[in-house]
Structures are given as structure tokens and as C-alpha cells.
One Martini backbone bead per residue (centre of mass of N, CA, C, O) as a GRO file, in nm:
protein
  264
    1UNK     BB    1  -2.378  -3.760  -7.402
    2UNK     BB    2  -2.611  -3.649  -7.222
    3UNK     BB    3  -2.696  -3.361  -7.062
    4UNK     BB    4  -2.798  -3.494  -6.798
    5UNK     BB    5  -2.532  -3.659  -6.749
    6UNK     BB    6  -2.346  -3.419  -6.733
    7UNK     BB    7  -2.467  -3.279  -6.491
    8UNK     BB    8  -2.445  -3.527  -6.299
    9UNK     BB    9  -2.132  -3.541  -6.307
   10UNK     BB   10  -2.072  -3.249  -6.220
   11UNK     BB   11  -2.195  -3.285  -5.932
   12UNK     BB   12  -2.020  -3.509  -5.825
   13UNK     BB   13  -1.747  -3.356  -5.860
   14UNK     BB   14  -1.814  -3.118  -5.673
   15UNK     BB   15  -1.856  -3.277  -5.423
   16UNK     BB   16  -1.576  -3.401  -5.406
   17UNK     BB   17  -1.419  -3.141  -5.387
   18UNK     BB   18  -1.551  -3.037  -5.126
   19UNK     BB   19  -1.470  -3.273  -4.939
   20UNK     BB   20  -1.162  -3.247  -4.979
   21UNK     BB   21  -1.138  -2.957  -4.865
   22UNK     BB   22  -1.255  -3.019  -4.581
   23UNK     BB   23  -1.029  -3.229  -4.505
   24UNK     BB   24  -0.802  -3.037  -4.539
   25UNK     BB   25  -0.894  -2.824  -4.333
   26UNK     BB   26  -0.909  -3.001  -4.088
   27UNK     BB   27  -0.604  -3.087  -4.097
   28UNK     BB   28  -0.501  -2.796  -4.044
   29UNK     BB   29  -0.692  -2.700  -3.778
   30UNK     BB   30  -0.610  -3.007  -3.655
   31UNK     BB   31  -0.379  -3.077  -3.473
   32UNK     BB   32  -0.178  -3.273  -3.340
   33UNK     BB   33  -0.096  -3.392  -3.046
   34UNK     BB   34   0.131  -3.301  -2.812
   35UNK     BB   35   0.359  -3.431  -2.629
   36UNK     BB   36   0.373  -3.438  -2.240
   37UNK     BB   37   0.555  -3.635  -2.125
   38UNK     BB   38   0.744  -3.492  -1.859
   39UNK     BB   39   0.648  -3.219  -1.839
   40UNK     BB   40   0.765  -2.901  -1.724
   41UNK     BB   41   0.592  -2.666  -1.504
   42UNK     BB   42   0.562  -2.315  -1.436
   43UNK     BB   43   0.365  -2.193  -1.149
   44UNK     BB   44   0.201  -1.907  -1.076
   45UNK     BB   45   0.073  -1.764  -0.759
   46UNK     BB   46  -0.216  -1.604  -0.576
   47UNK     BB   47  -0.293  -1.428  -0.272
   48UNK     BB   48  -0.602  -1.254  -0.138
   49UNK     BB   49  -0.677  -1.036   0.148
   50UNK     BB   50  -0.945  -0.863   0.312
   51UNK     BB   51  -0.923  -0.646   0.598
   52UNK     BB   52  -0.963  -0.491   0.892
   53UNK     BB   53  -0.847  -0.247   1.052
   54UNK     BB   54  -0.669  -0.233   1.403
   55UNK     BB   55  -0.460   0.007   1.348
   56UNK     BB   56  -0.297   0.305   1.474
   57UNK     BB   57  -0.084   0.592   1.340
   58UNK     BB   58   0.012   0.866   1.518
   59UNK     BB   59   0.114   1.211   1.435
   60UNK     BB   60   0.260   1.451   1.654
   61UNK     BB   61   0.302   1.811   1.708
   62UNK     BB   62   0.552   2.055   1.827
   63UNK     BB   63   0.543   2.418   1.788
   64UNK     BB   64   0.781   2.697   1.817
   65UNK     BB   65   0.815   3.064   1.836
   66UNK     BB   66   1.109   3.277   1.902
   67UNK     BB   67   1.355   3.495   2.001
   68UNK     BB   68   1.385   3.291   2.234
   69UNK     BB   69   1.515   2.976   2.235
   70UNK     BB   70   1.456   2.881   2.530
   71UNK     BB   71   1.151   2.949   2.528
   72UNK     BB   72   1.078   2.765   2.297
   73UNK     BB   73   1.173   2.505   2.421
   74UNK     BB   74   1.017   2.510   2.680
   75UNK     BB   75   0.742   2.487   2.547
   76UNK     BB   76   0.782   2.222   2.412
   77UNK     BB   77   0.854   2.059   2.649
   78UNK     BB   78   0.585   2.103   2.803
   79UNK     BB   79   0.384   2.007   2.586
   80UNK     BB   80   0.501   1.719   2.559
   81UNK     BB   81   0.454   1.635   2.851
   82UNK     BB   82   0.139   1.681   2.854
   83UNK     BB   83   0.078   1.506   2.611
   84UNK     BB   84   0.177   1.228   2.721
   85UNK     BB   85   0.005   1.232   2.971
   86UNK     BB   86  -0.269   1.241   2.827
   87UNK     BB   87  -0.241   0.977   2.653
   88UNK     BB   88  -0.206   0.785   2.897
   89UNK     BB   89  -0.487   0.838   2.994
   90UNK     BB   90  -0.660   0.786   2.740
   91UNK     BB   91  -0.432   0.538   2.629
   92UNK     BB   92  -0.265   0.315   2.802
   93UNK     BB   93  -0.200   0.091   2.559
   94UNK     BB   94  -0.029   0.277   2.413
   95UNK     BB   95   0.243   0.357   2.191
   96UNK     BB   96   0.523   0.571   2.262
   97UNK     BB   97   0.717   0.811   2.037
   98UNK     BB   98   0.979   1.023   2.039
   99UNK     BB   99   1.094   1.267   1.789
  100UNK     BB  100   1.244   1.512   1.595
  101UNK     BB  101   1.440   1.727   1.725
  102UNK     BB  102   1.420   2.085   1.658
  103UNK     BB  103   1.639   2.379   1.540
  104UNK     BB  104   1.563   2.697   1.399
  105UNK     BB  105   1.635   2.960   1.217
  106UNK     BB  106   1.510   3.291   1.186
  107UNK     BB  107   1.495   3.523   0.908
  108UNK     BB  108   1.508   3.785   0.756
  109UNK     BB  109   1.396   3.959   0.513
  110UNK     BB  110   1.486   4.061   0.228
  111UNK     BB  111   1.534   4.310   0.051
  112UNK     BB  112   1.391   4.509  -0.180
  113UNK     BB  113   1.404   4.528  -0.536
  114UNK     BB  114   1.427   4.831  -0.701
  115UNK     BB  115   1.481   5.092  -0.925
  116UNK     BB  116   1.541   5.296  -0.670
  117UNK     BB  117   1.681   5.023  -0.543
  118UNK     BB  118   1.946   4.894  -0.552
  119UNK     BB  119   2.157   4.655  -0.531
  120UNK     BB  120   2.309   4.509  -0.266
  121UNK     BB  121   2.539   4.379  -0.092
  122UNK     BB  122   2.577   4.109   0.059
  123UNK     BB  123   2.437   3.996   0.360
  124UNK     BB  124   2.393   3.893   0.658
  125UNK     BB  125   2.134   3.744   0.797
  126UNK     BB  126   1.908   3.806   1.038
  127UNK     BB  127   1.824   3.701   1.347
  128UNK     BB  128   1.469   3.682   1.473
  129UNK     BB  129   1.452   3.363   1.544
  130UNK     BB  130   1.298   3.056   1.668
  131UNK     BB  131   1.244   2.706   1.577
  132UNK     BB  132   1.066   2.459   1.768
  133UNK     BB  133   1.050   2.096   1.778
  134UNK     BB  134   0.830   1.793   1.795
  135UNK     BB  135   0.774   1.437   1.781
  136UNK     BB  136   0.473   1.204   1.807
  137UNK     BB  137   0.419   0.860   1.846
  138UNK     BB  138   0.106   0.671   1.812
  139UNK     BB  139   0.016   0.329   1.896
  140UNK     BB  140  -0.319   0.177   1.827
  141UNK     BB  141  -0.627  -0.030   1.902
  142UNK     BB  142  -0.820   0.212   1.991
  143UNK     BB  143  -1.059   0.312   1.771
  144UNK     BB  144  -1.307   0.417   1.937
  145UNK     BB  145  -1.123   0.646   2.097
  146UNK     BB  146  -0.954   0.813   1.890
  147UNK     BB  147  -1.108   1.081   1.848
  148UNK     BB  148  -1.081   1.178   2.149
  149UNK     BB  149  -0.779   1.154   2.179
  150UNK     BB  150  -0.706   1.366   1.954
  151UNK     BB  151  -0.868   1.599   2.050
  152UNK     BB  152  -0.712   1.635   2.316
  153UNK     BB  153  -0.427   1.667   2.192
  154UNK     BB  154  -0.495   1.940   2.007
  155UNK     BB  155  -0.471   2.140   2.243
  156UNK     BB  156  -0.126   2.092   2.215
  157UNK     BB  157  -0.129   1.968   1.938
  158UNK     BB  158  -0.052   1.859   1.607
  159UNK     BB  159  -0.180   1.698   1.333
  160UNK     BB  160   0.046   1.522   1.102
  161UNK     BB  161  -0.064   1.199   1.113
  162UNK     BB  162  -0.255   0.912   0.959
  163UNK     BB  163  -0.235   0.536   1.006
  164UNK     BB  164  -0.366   0.242   0.880
  165UNK     BB  165  -0.371  -0.111   0.997
  166UNK     BB  166  -0.194  -0.393   1.103
  167UNK     BB  167  -0.128  -0.585   1.336
  168UNK     BB  168   0.085  -0.829   1.417
  169UNK     BB  169  -0.136  -1.030   1.527
  170UNK     BB  170  -0.322  -1.017   1.269
  171UNK     BB  171  -0.112  -1.098   1.051
  172UNK     BB  172  -0.049  -1.374   1.173
  173UNK     BB  173  -0.346  -1.499   1.151
  174UNK     BB  174  -0.341  -1.489   0.828
  175UNK     BB  175  -0.146  -1.704   0.723
  176UNK     BB  176  -0.331  -1.954   0.690
  177UNK     BB  177  -0.530  -1.818   0.497
  178UNK     BB  178  -0.324  -1.732   0.282
  179UNK     BB  179  -0.202  -2.011   0.208
  180UNK     BB  180  -0.467  -2.136   0.105
  181UNK     BB  181  -0.533  -1.945  -0.112
  182UNK     BB  182  -0.278  -1.976  -0.283
  183UNK     BB  183  -0.291  -2.291  -0.330
  184UNK     BB  184  -0.569  -2.285  -0.466
  185UNK     BB  185  -0.466  -2.114  -0.710
  186UNK     BB  186  -0.253  -2.337  -0.803
  187UNK     BB  187  -0.479  -2.561  -0.857
  188UNK     BB  188  -0.632  -2.405  -1.072
  189UNK     BB  189  -0.407  -2.362  -1.273
  190UNK     BB  190  -0.333  -2.646  -1.328
  191UNK     BB  191  -0.603  -2.717  -1.450
  192UNK     BB  192  -0.596  -2.525  -1.685
  193UNK     BB  193  -0.331  -2.650  -1.812
  194UNK     BB  194  -0.428  -2.932  -1.849
  195UNK     BB  195  -0.662  -2.869  -2.044
  196UNK     BB  196  -0.481  -2.728  -2.265
  197UNK     BB  197  -0.301  -3.027  -2.278
  198UNK     BB  198  -0.498  -3.269  -2.262
  199UNK     BB  199  -0.514  -3.316  -1.951
  200UNK     BB  200  -0.529  -3.445  -1.642
  201UNK     BB  201  -0.480  -3.328  -1.334
  202UNK     BB  202  -0.383  -3.606  -1.213
  203UNK     BB  203  -0.108  -3.596  -1.396
  204UNK     BB  204  -0.007  -3.399  -1.188
  205UNK     BB  205   0.308  -3.316  -1.020
  206UNK     BB  206   0.432  -3.172  -0.746
  207UNK     BB  207   0.775  -3.068  -0.675
  208UNK     BB  208   0.750  -2.756  -0.618
  209UNK     BB  209   0.724  -2.501  -0.350
  210UNK     BB  210   0.765  -2.135  -0.371
  211UNK     BB  211   0.772  -1.896  -0.131
  212UNK     BB  212   0.717  -1.545  -0.191
  213UNK     BB  213   0.685  -1.280   0.039
  214UNK     BB  214   0.588  -1.375   0.300
  215UNK     BB  215   0.465  -1.134   0.541
  216UNK     BB  216   0.450  -0.863   0.351
  217UNK     BB  217   0.233  -0.627   0.476
  218UNK     BB  218   0.385  -0.371   0.558
  219UNK     BB  219   0.390  -0.064   0.517
  220UNK     BB  220   0.552   0.215   0.472
  221UNK     BB  221   0.615   0.476   0.664
  222UNK     BB  222   0.559   0.785   0.640
  223UNK     BB  223   0.680   1.091   0.630
  224UNK     BB  224   0.686   1.355   0.805
  225UNK     BB  225   0.529   1.663   0.770
  226UNK     BB  226   0.592   1.981   0.782
  227UNK     BB  227   0.493   2.225   0.945
  228UNK     BB  228   0.374   2.517   0.970
  229UNK     BB  229   0.470   2.812   1.044
  230UNK     BB  230   0.477   3.003   1.319
  231UNK     BB  231   0.355   3.294   1.432
  232UNK     BB  232   0.377   3.544   1.673
  233UNK     BB  233   0.081   3.671   1.578
  234UNK     BB  234  -0.092   3.447   1.652
  235UNK     BB  235  -0.357   3.308   1.736
  236UNK     BB  236  -0.482   3.137   1.975
  237UNK     BB  237  -0.572   2.838   2.031
  238UNK     BB  238  -0.799   2.649   2.106
  239UNK     BB  239  -0.856   2.422   2.389
  240UNK     BB  240  -1.081   2.304   2.195
  241UNK     BB  241  -1.150   2.018   1.987
  242UNK     BB  242  -1.312   1.869   1.770
  243UNK     BB  243  -1.396   1.576   1.664
  244UNK     BB  244  -1.278   1.353   1.462
  245UNK     BB  245  -1.307   1.164   1.153
  246UNK     BB  246  -1.288   0.805   1.108
  247UNK     BB  247  -1.155   0.552   0.857
  248UNK     BB  248  -0.995   0.256   0.863
  249UNK     BB  249  -1.056   0.035   0.690
  250UNK     BB  250  -0.852  -0.161   0.474
  251UNK     BB  251  -0.652  -0.448   0.412
  252UNK     BB  252  -0.423  -0.588   0.164
  253UNK     BB  253  -0.313  -0.923   0.139
  254UNK     BB  254  -0.006  -1.098   0.023
  255UNK     BB  255   0.072  -1.398  -0.190
  256UNK     BB  256   0.346  -1.579  -0.329
  257UNK     BB  257   0.388  -1.855  -0.573
  258UNK     BB  258   0.595  -2.130  -0.700
  259UNK     BB  259   0.534  -2.411  -0.919
  260UNK     BB  260   0.652  -2.732  -0.991
  261UNK     BB  261   0.526  -2.930  -1.272
  262UNK     BB  262   0.468  -3.277  -1.355
  263UNK     BB  263   0.392  -3.483  -1.620
  264UNK     BB  264   0.331  -3.823  -1.668
   0.00000   0.00000   0.00000
């Protein structure tokens, strides 16, 4: 056999080997489709909508300190009554709720312990005054007038907390929109899963739709923080307070469902 024929034969054999390897590689990397007829798939879906807040929950506080417990309680009662009347005039549609009336004894500071003054036997601390206070919660949808209303109330009370959210009526109106958004997400996910299974979305039949946690929009209200104790020698607060600035922001409501889908 001549050298040229040997070279030609070697080239043919090499080409055949490469083709065989390519076919083997293709067979390895491209598995046969797995049968999916009758397969049940559990598909979770979520819906989410952001909407402007339309309700405010304001926590106000009155606190007084005096050596005479009755005098401190009397001032608290008077300021709370005046504050409630003021808020009713400023925002007649608001809902008011008073709560958390408290009375605490104020004790003298313990004596300082120094090297020159050895520690003395423990004695009952002397009561030097009384701290009395009460909270008032106002719920309103009149957000435009809220800065003026709070400013007026701060002439008598201290602002202890402020939370924006959705009113029950607004949350109820979102139900239909939220259900539609959640169900659309379920349909989208079913389409993605069908494509991954090499099936047409029309082959999927929804057998069960289980809504979970629907309507759970309201966040738990934060516990009011105790205001700083007032000192008997504190300078009287101004009777007028500049209007605060508020940004109600948005609330994001969510809904979750789980669908059971069977492929034909």
C-alpha cells in the first residue's frame, strides 16, 4: 500500500471515530423524555400589591409627677379630659380610646458609697413623689388635617407613637384585586412548569386551589413606649407646638395560595 493511500485510510478512520464519539456524547447529554402523563404537581403562588396608607393610629400620653399623689392624678385627669375634647373638635370623625392608667411611686436616690463613707445597712427607700399618667389612642382617616390635630394636642399631651396603615374598608376593597394577582401568578408558574416538563400548558388541569392567609393585612400594633419621667423642676412646655411633618407611605398586602395541578 502506497504512503498516500495509508494517509487517506487514516484520515477516514479518524473521521469515523470522531463521528462515533459525537453520537455517543449526544446520547449521553440528551436523555429521553420522562413520561409525565397523570403527574400531580403542587404549585405555590403569591400575590403582592402596594397601596397608599389611608389611616393613622396616634398614641398620646399625659404624665404628671408630684409629691401629692392626688394632685398629680388630678392634673392628669384634667389634661386628659381637655385633650379628648380638643381632639373631638379638631377631628370629629376620629375614634378615641383611653387606656393604660398608671400610678408609680418615685423613690429617693440611694446614698453614695465612698471609701470615707462605708456601706450602711439596707433601709427602706423613702417615697419622695408620685408619677401618674394615662394613654390615649386616636384612629383617623383624616390624614390631611393630622399635622394640625397632633400639634394642637401636643399643647396638652406628648406624642408617644404614630403608625400608618390601611383602614378596614380599604383592605376589604383590595380583596378582589389581590385574588386576581395571586391567581395570575399561579397560572404563570404552571406555564413555566409545563415548559420545563416539555408539555403544553393546556395539558394542565387544576384540581385544587387552597388560599392560605388571605386577608391578613394588618400588622400588630406596637406597644407604646414609656415616656421619660418628668422632673418637678422642669420648665413648663410651651402652649403652642409647631406642626409636625408626616409621610403616610404605603402598605404592601400579600396573599398566598397553593394549587394542585394534574397533567393529562
